[in-house]
C-alpha positions in Angstrom: 84.4 107.9 159.1 84.9 105.1 156.6 85.1 101.6 158.0 87.0 99.2 155.8 86.2 95.5 155.7 89.0 93.1 156.6 87.3 90.4 154.5 88.8 90.2 151.1 86.5 90.1 148.1 86.6 87.0 146.1 87.6 86.8 142.4 84.4 86.1 140.5 83.6 84.3 137.3 80.0 84.0 136.0 79.1 80.9 134.1 76.0 79.1 132.8 75.8 75.3 132.6 75.7 74.5 128.9 74.9 71.2 127.2 78.6 70.4 126.8 79.0 70.6 130.6 76.3 68.0 131.3 75.7 64.2 131.2 72.7 62.7 129.3 70.4 63.6 132.3 71.2 67.3 132.1 73.3 67.2 135.3 76.7 68.9 135.2 79.4 66.3 134.6 82.1 66.1 137.3 85.0 66.7 134.9 83.5 70.1 133.7 84.1 71.5 137.2 87.9 71.1 136.8 87.8 73.2 133.6 85.9 76.0 135.4 88.4 76.0 138.3 91.2 76.5 135.8 89.3 79.2 133.9 88.7 81.1 137.2 92.4 81.0 138.1 93.6 82.1 134.6 91.1 84.9 134.4 92.2 86.2 137.9 95.8 86.1 136.7 94.9 88.1 133.6 93.0 90.6 135.9 96.2 91.4 137.8 98.2 91.9 134.6 99.7 88.5 134.2 98.1 86.6 131.2 99.0 83.0 131.5 100.5 83.0 128.0 103.2 85.4 129.3 104.1 83.0 132.1 104.3 80.2 129.5 106.6 82.4 127.3 108.9 82.7 130.3 109.0 78.9 130.7 106.7 79.0 133.7 103.8 76.7 134.5 101.6 76.1 137.5 100.5 72.4 137.5 97.9 71.2 140.0 99.5 69.0 142.7 96.4 68.6 144.9 92.7 68.9 144.3 89.8 68.4 146.7 86.2 68.8 145.4 83.0 68.6 147.4 79.6 68.5 145.7 76.8 70.0 147.7 74.0 69.8 145.2 73.7 69.1 141.5 74.0 71.8 138.9 71.6 71.4 136.0 71.6 72.5 132.3 70.8 76.2 132.2 71.8 77.0 135.8 73.6 80.3 136.2 76.4 80.2 138.7 79.1 82.4 140.1 82.5 81.0 140.9 84.0 82.8 143.9 87.7 82.2 144.4 90.3 83.2 146.9 94.0 82.9 146.3 95.5 82.0 149.7 99.0 82.7 150.9 101.5 80.2 149.7 102.8 77.4 151.9 106.3 76.8 150.8 106.2 76.3 147.0 102.5 75.5 147.0 100.0 78.1 145.9 96.5 77.5 147.3 93.1 78.4 146.0 89.6 78.0 147.5 86.6 78.2 145.1 82.9 77.9 145.7 80.2 77.7 143.0 77.1 79.6 144.1 73.8 79.0 142.5 71.4 81.8 141.5 69.9 81.7 145.0 73.3 82.2 146.5 73.6 78.7 147.9 76.9 76.8 147.6 76.6 74.0 145.1 80.2 73.0 145.0 83.5 73.7 146.8 87.1 73.0 145.8 90.5 73.4 147.3 93.4 73.4 144.8 97.1 73.5 145.3 99.6 74.4 142.6 103.3 74.7 142.3 105.2 77.2 140.2 107.7 75.4 138.0 110.2 76.5 135.4 110.4 74.2 132.3 113.7 73.9 130.5 116.1 71.3 129.1 113.5 68.5 129.6 113.4 69.2 133.3 110.9 70.8 135.7 112.3 72.9 138.5 109.9 73.7 141.4 110.4 77.4 142.3 110.1 78.2 146.0 109.9 81.9 145.2 108.4 83.3 142.0 110.6 85.4 139.8 110.2 89.2 140.1 108.1 89.2 136.8 105.5 87.1 138.5 105.8 87.9 142.2 103.8 91.1 142.2 100.9 89.6 140.3 100.7 86.6 142.6 100.7 88.9 145.6 97.8 90.9 144.0 95.9 87.6 143.6 96.1 87.1 147.4 94.8 90.6 148.0 91.7 90.0 145.9 90.1 92.3 143.4 89.9 96.0 144.0 87.0 97.0 146.2 
Protein backbone atom coordinates (compact mmCIF):
# COMPACT_ATOMS: atom_id res chain seq x y z
CA UNK A 1 0.00 0.00 0.00
CA UNK A 2 1.38 3.41 -1.02
CA UNK A 3 0.64 6.32 1.27
CA UNK A 4 0.69 9.67 -0.46
CA UNK A 5 1.70 12.79 1.39
CA UNK A 6 -0.83 15.59 1.57
CA UNK A 7 2.00 18.09 1.96
CA UNK A 8 2.85 19.73 -1.34
CA UNK A 9 6.49 19.85 -2.32
CA UNK A 10 7.93 23.35 -2.68
CA UNK A 11 9.35 24.80 -5.86
CA UNK A 12 13.12 24.95 -5.31
CA UNK A 13 15.85 27.23 -6.61
CA UNK A 14 19.47 26.69 -5.56
CA UNK A 15 21.64 29.80 -5.25
CA UNK A 16 25.03 30.88 -3.93
CA UNK A 17 25.64 34.30 -2.39
CA UNK A 18 28.05 36.00 -4.79
CA UNK A 19 30.00 39.25 -4.37
CA UNK A 20 27.36 41.24 -6.29
CA UNK A 21 24.76 40.15 -3.71
CA UNK A 22 26.68 41.52 -0.72
CA UNK A 23 27.58 44.77 0.96
CA UNK A 24 31.18 45.73 1.80
CA UNK A 25 31.09 43.49 4.86
CA UNK A 26 30.26 40.37 2.83
CA UNK A 27 26.67 40.24 4.13
CA UNK A 28 23.89 39.73 1.60
CA UNK A 29 22.37 43.11 0.71
CA UNK A 30 18.63 43.38 1.42
CA UNK A 31 17.76 44.33 -2.18
CA UNK A 32 19.29 41.13 -3.57
CA UNK A 33 16.60 39.06 -1.86
CA UNK A 34 13.90 40.67 -4.02
CA UNK A 35 15.69 39.60 -7.21
CA UNK A 36 15.92 36.02 -5.97
CA UNK A 37 12.20 35.99 -5.08
CA UNK A 38 11.36 37.04 -8.63
CA UNK A 39 13.78 34.53 -10.13
CA UNK A 40 12.14 31.74 -8.10
CA UNK A 41 8.67 32.69 -9.40
CA UNK A 42 9.81 33.03 -13.02
CA UNK A 43 11.62 29.67 -12.93
CA UNK A 44 8.55 27.96 -11.43
CA UNK A 45 6.37 29.42 -14.22
CA UNK A 46 8.80 28.10 -16.82
CA UNK A 47 8.73 24.66 -15.16
CA UNK A 48 4.95 24.45 -15.68
CA UNK A 49 5.23 25.43 -19.35
CA UNK A 50 4.62 29.15 -19.13
CA UNK A 51 7.82 31.11 -19.74
CA UNK A 52 7.29 34.66 -18.52
CA UNK A 53 8.16 36.01 -21.96
CA UNK A 54 5.05 34.28 -23.38
CA UNK A 55 2.88 36.05 -20.83
CA UNK A 56 4.52 39.34 -21.80
CA UNK A 57 3.85 38.64 -25.50
CA UNK A 58 0.15 38.26 -24.60
CA UNK A 59 0.25 41.64 -22.85
CA UNK A 60 0.13 40.08 -19.37
CA UNK A 61 2.24 41.03 -16.36
CA UNK A 62 2.18 40.10 -12.67
CA UNK A 63 3.33 43.12 -10.65
CA UNK A 64 3.98 42.80 -6.93
CA UNK A 65 1.34 44.60 -4.86
CA UNK A 66 2.47 43.43 -1.42
CA UNK A 67 5.77 42.19 -0.04
CA UNK A 68 6.65 41.13 3.51
CA UNK A 69 10.20 40.03 4.29
CA UNK A 70 11.55 38.65 7.53
CA UNK A 71 15.27 38.20 8.09
CA UNK A 72 16.16 35.38 10.50
CA UNK A 73 19.95 35.41 10.15
CA UNK A 74 22.52 36.98 7.85
CA UNK A 75 23.59 35.25 4.67
CA UNK A 76 27.26 35.67 3.86
CA UNK A 77 29.37 35.70 0.70
CA UNK A 78 29.81 32.09 -0.41
CA UNK A 79 26.79 30.67 1.41
CA UNK A 80 24.77 28.15 -0.55
CA UNK A 81 21.02 28.41 -0.09
CA UNK A 82 17.84 26.82 -1.32
CA UNK A 83 14.77 28.95 -1.97
CA UNK A 84 11.67 26.90 -1.22
CA UNK A 85 8.52 28.49 -2.61
CA UNK A 86 4.84 27.62 -2.45
CA UNK A 87 2.30 29.20 -4.76
CA UNK A 88 -0.84 29.59 -2.66
CA UNK A 89 -4.43 29.68 -3.84
CA UNK A 90 -5.43 33.10 -5.11
CA UNK A 91 -7.57 35.44 -3.04
CA UNK A 92 -9.66 37.38 -5.51
CA UNK A 93 -7.26 38.83 -8.06
CA UNK A 94 -4.23 38.36 -5.77
CA UNK A 95 -1.78 35.51 -6.38
CA UNK A 96 0.13 34.68 -3.20
CA UNK A 97 3.59 33.14 -2.72
CA UNK A 98 5.46 32.08 0.39
CA UNK A 99 9.23 31.60 0.09
CA UNK A 100 11.86 30.55 2.61
CA UNK A 101 15.63 30.66 2.11
CA UNK A 102 17.29 27.70 3.75
CA UNK A 103 20.98 27.67 4.59
CA UNK A 104 23.25 24.69 4.03
CA UNK A 105 22.32 23.36 7.47
CA UNK A 106 18.60 23.51 6.61
CA UNK A 107 17.82 26.43 8.91
CA UNK A 108 15.57 29.25 7.71
CA UNK A 109 17.59 32.42 7.10
CA UNK A 110 14.82 34.46 5.47
CA UNK A 111 11.10 34.27 4.78
CA UNK A 112 8.89 36.28 2.43
CA UNK A 113 5.22 36.57 1.57
CA UNK A 114 4.50 38.09 -1.83
CA UNK A 115 1.20 39.03 -3.43
CA UNK A 116 0.89 39.73 -7.15
CA UNK A 117 -1.98 40.60 -9.45
CA UNK A 118 -2.39 39.51 -13.03
CA UNK A 119 -2.87 42.52 -15.31
CA UNK A 120 -3.40 43.00 -19.02
CA UNK A 121 -1.54 45.91 -20.53
CA UNK A 122 -2.94 47.73 -23.50
CA UNK A 123 -3.82 51.16 -24.76
CA UNK A 124 -1.84 52.80 -21.97
CA UNK A 125 -4.03 51.11 -19.34
CA UNK A 126 -3.63 48.26 -16.90
CA UNK A 127 -6.64 46.04 -16.37
CA UNK A 128 -6.56 43.78 -13.28
CA UNK A 129 -7.83 40.34 -14.24
CA UNK A 130 -9.91 38.54 -11.64
CA UNK A 131 -9.56 35.32 -13.64
CA UNK A 132 -6.60 34.36 -15.78
CA UNK A 133 -7.17 33.76 -19.48
CA UNK A 134 -7.29 30.07 -20.49
CA UNK A 135 -3.74 30.29 -21.88
CA UNK A 136 -2.47 31.02 -18.34
CA UNK A 137 -5.04 29.38 -16.04
CA UNK A 138 -3.71 25.82 -16.34
CA UNK A 139 -0.13 26.87 -15.61
CA UNK A 140 -1.15 28.90 -12.57
CA UNK A 141 -3.12 25.94 -11.20
CA UNK A 142 -0.04 23.73 -11.70
CA UNK A 143 2.00 26.23 -9.69
CA UNK A 144 -0.36 25.78 -6.75
CA UNK A 145 -0.04 21.98 -6.95
CA UNK A 146 3.74 22.17 -6.67
CA UNK A 147 6.36 20.24 -8.61
CA UNK A 148 5.83 16.60 -9.53
CA UNK A 149 6.71 14.21 -6.78
